[in-house]
N, C-alpha and C positions, 0 to 999 in steps of 0.2 A: 434234646440231645446237644444242640449246637452251642449253648452258652458255657460249656465246661471250661474252655480256655480262660474265660473271664474269671471264673471262680479260682482257677489255679493261679492266675496272676494276682488276684486279691490275697491269696494265701502265701504269696512271696516266692512262688516257683517260677523259674525262668524257663521259657520254652523256645525251641528253635523250629521255625516253620519249614519242615522237611517232609517230602512225600515218602511215605513208608510202604513198601510192598508186603512187609510182614509186621503184623501188629498195628495197633492204633497209637500206642505210646510206648517208648523205650525209656525206662526210668534209670537204668544203670547198664553197664556192659553185660550184666547177667539177667536183668529183669525186663521182660517184654509183656505188655498187657494188650489183650484183645477185649475191647469194651462193647458190651451188648445191652441194649434195652431189652425188656421182656419180649415185645413183639419181634424184635430182630433175632432174639435167641430162638424162638419157635421157628421163624422163617429159615434161619441158617441150618437148623437140624433138618428141616424138610428138604432143602436144596442140596444138602451135603457139604455146603460151603464151610461150616464150622470145623468139620473133620479135617479138611485141607488146611485151614488156618492154624489149627492146633498142631498138625503135623509139621508145618513150616516153622512155627515158633519153637517146637521141641528140637527141631533139627539145628537151629541157629542159636538158641539161648539156653542157658543152664536152668533158669527158672521161668518157664512160660506161665502166664496167668490169664484166666478168663474172668473178667469182672462183669457181673450181672447187676445192672443198675435199675432200680425200681423208681417209680415216681413218688414224690413225697406224700401225695394225697391218695395213694393207692395201697392196697393190702401188701404187706411185706412178706409175700409168699407166692410160689408158683402154682400150688394146688391147695385145696382145703385139707384139713387134717383127716377128714373122713375118706379122702381119695388115696391116702398113703397105704401102701401094701408092701409085703415082703417079696412079692413075686415080681419078676421082670415082665413088663407088659410093653409090647412093641410101640404102642401109641402113647405111652406115658412119658412126659417130659422128665420126670424123676429117673425113670429107668434109662432114658437116653443119656442123662448126665452121669449116672453110675457107670454105664458102659463106656462112656467117653473117658472117665477117670481111670478105669481099668485098662483101657488101651494106651493111655498116656499117663503113666504113674507120676511123672514129674510135674504134671499140670496142677496148678493151684487154682481153686475156685474162690473168688472174692465176692461177697454179697454187700451191695451198697444200697442204702435206703433212699439216696437222693444225690443230686449234683454236688451239694455241699459236702455230703459224706464222702463222695468220691475224691474231692479235692483234699480232704483230710487224710484219707487212706493213702493217697499218692505221697503226700508230705511225710507221713509216717514211714512208708516203704523206702523213701530216699535217705532216711537218716543213716549216717555212717557208710553210705554207698558212694562209689566213684561216679563222676558224671559220664554219661555215654558219649561216644564219639559220633557226631552227626554224620560224617562221611561214611563211617563203617555201617551205621544203621541204615542209611539210605541205599547202600550198595547191596544189602541183603536181598537175594532173589525171593520173590513171592511164590506161593503154591502154583504148580503147573496145572493147567486145565487138561482134561481129556481131549483127544483129538477132535471129537465132535463138538466140544465146547469152546474151541479156540476161535477168536474173532479174527477176521481178515481186515486189511487196510480199508477196503471199501466200506465195510460195516462201521469202522471207527469214524470215518469221515461223516457218516450220516448223523452222528450225535455231536455235531460241531455247530454251536450257535451262530458262528460267523459264516459257516458253510464255505470256508476258504479253499477247500480242495487241495490240489497239488500235493497230495500225500501227507498232509498235516493231520495229526491225530490229537484229539482233545482227551488225553488219558485221564486228566483230573475229573472231567465230567463222567467218563465211563466208570471210573472207580466209585464216584458218588452214586451213579445209577445203580450199580450192583449192590449197594448197601441199603437201598430203599426197600421197605416192606412190600411183599408181593412180587419182587423181582428175583428170579432164580437163574441158575446156570442154564436152564433149558429155554427160558423165554426172553432173556435180555437181548439176544441177537435180533429177535423180532422187533423189539423196541428200536434198536439201532437202525434197522432197515426202514422203519416207518415214521420215525420222529427225527426232526432236525435238532431239537434241543430238549432239555429237561423242562424248560418253561412250556413248550408245546405239549409235552406229556401231562404236565400239571393242569392244563386247561381242558383235558378230555373228560367226557361224561363217563359214567360207569359202563354204559353199553359200549362205548368206543374203546375203553380200557380192556373190557372183556374180550373184544375182538382182537386186540393187539396181544394180550397176554394169554388168551386161550383158556382162562379159568375165571369163574365168577368170584370166588373167594379172594383170589389174589388181586383181582381188579378192585374189589371193594376195599381191601386192605390198603391198597395204594391210593385210591380215591379219598378215603377217610384221613389218611396220613397228610395228604396235601392240604386238606381243609381243616385240620385240627388247629385249635387255638394254641398260640405260644404260651408257655408257662409265665406266670407273673414274676417269678424269681428263679 
């Protein structure tokens, strides 16, 4: 996931290093993209995070986009052809996508085979488009959490690698944490209260992660993510 800026730079696209509360990439004043790997897509549906993200993009941008990015060496599909059905099934990822589009008619779904394909898609989308204003994009407010999901300052300080205290909040680390597989709106506060840094979280065993997250599948998802090999290209 992380090398995409390298491919964008190689493709001649200029990037501004701005922290965004809404979307992962703003390509124009009207185009906002939320980028998901396949595991992240499944996790975001489970946590409800994707609905909030699409809601925020739709509120602030004319053309919100959900880009689903596959790995180059993996099958280019979410399910096998035999699993496709005309019925709406609560547990089906295809049904969830269909319902998402019905709820957000302006949402556009983009399918990308790889990091290279994503860079090409972004370049194509930017043709004849105005450049976005970085200050405007950075000022857009993100989706609001429910009252039960709001973090307080004490929790924020716990995920500070320097443990500086004094009310300082490592918002970048918290934003990264909440994008990790296995991390949901319901369990991230437990991580904040029990881990001083993401590095400490990455060193935990599956049993320790299960104790923190409260779910075996989520623990294994996070454990395997931290130990996955980086792609060669």
